[in-house]
N, C-alpha and C positions, 0 to 999 in steps of 0.2 A: 596480503589481500584477503578479503572475506569472500566466501562463496555463499550464494543465496538460493534457497529453494522455496517456491510458493506452493501452497496447497489449499484445499477447501472450496475450490470453485465447483460449479455445477449448474443444473437447470432448476429454476425456481419460478413460481408464478408471481404475477404482479402483486405487490404488497407483502411478499415473503421476505425472509431474512437468510443471510449467509454470513459465516465468519471465515475470513481468509487468514492464513498464517504465512509468515515469512521467517524461515529458520536459517540462521547463519552458522557457518563453520569456517575454520581456518584462522580465525583471529578473535579477539575479545570484542564482542558486539557492542559493549558499553562504550567503546571508543568511536562509535559511528552514529551519525544522524541517519534517519531512514525516511523513505517516502513511498507512497503508492501512486502509481500512474496507471492509466488505462488506454487502450487503443482499440477502437472499433474499425471494422473493415473500411478501407478507403480513407481513413482519417489519420491525423497525426497523433502521436502519443501525447496525452494530456495529464496534467497534474490533478490528483484527487485529494491527497492529504499528506502531511508530513509531520514528523516528530523529532525532537532533538535527542541528544544522546541519553538523557536521563528521564525523558518523558515530561519534563517540566514545561515544555513549550510545544504547541501543536498549531496547525493551520489547516483549513479546508477550502476546497473550491466551493463557490457559491452554489453550484448545482447539487452538492451533497450535504451541505450544512443542515444540521438537525436530523439527518438520517444515518450518516456514517460516523463511526467513532474509531480513531486510531489509538492503540495502546502498545506498550511493550513490557516484556519481562526479561530483563537482562540476565537473570539467573538461568533462564532457559534459552538465551540467545534468540529470542523470537519477538517479532512485531506482529500485531494482529490488526485486522480491519473488520470491525463489526458493521455489517450493512443491513439496515432495516428499511422497511417501506420501499422495497425495490421497484423500479419502473423499467419498462422495456428499453428506454434510452440509457439505462445503466449497462446494457449488454455490451461486452467488450472482453478483450484479454487484459487481465490485471497483472501488472508487473511491480515487483518490489525493487527499490534501488537503495543504495547506501553510499555514504560519504564519510570518510574519517575526519571527525571534527568534534571539538568540545564547545562549539558556538551554540548560542541559544536561538539564533535566527533559524527560520525554516526555509529550506531551499525548494524552489518551485519550478525549476526548468530541468529538462532532460540533461542538459550539459553539465548541470551542477553535480550529478551523481556519477560515481566512478565504477560502481559494481551493480550488476543487474542479475535477477533471476530469469528463468525461462518463461515465466508467465503462467497464469491459470485462467481458464475460460469461465466466464460468468455469462449465463444466458437467462434472460427474464422474459417469460412468455406472457402475452397479453390475454 
């Protein structure tokens, strides 16, 4: 099983940018699809973006298309989330999830992922 650790969260003003990292240990990360989810207070965890095992396939929630970019560097066992043009409604705890698979499909629900990190807080001030 892979263990995940997120980093890079923080406080940023509207229109600003942040890059989150999700670093894996315990197994070869290139065996895993990965996804970013977020959870705001009082709301359910929601899909943000996902990437397949080799980066050849990605998908985004409509709310972040054109602003967020997911990528991965398997040599570094890390998945990144570049977030630009941030809005107050992007404020949430961001979680990285993984699933061991070589499929090209992108998994978009919480139950599809088997491993999770502890999350990193992103706060966008207006």
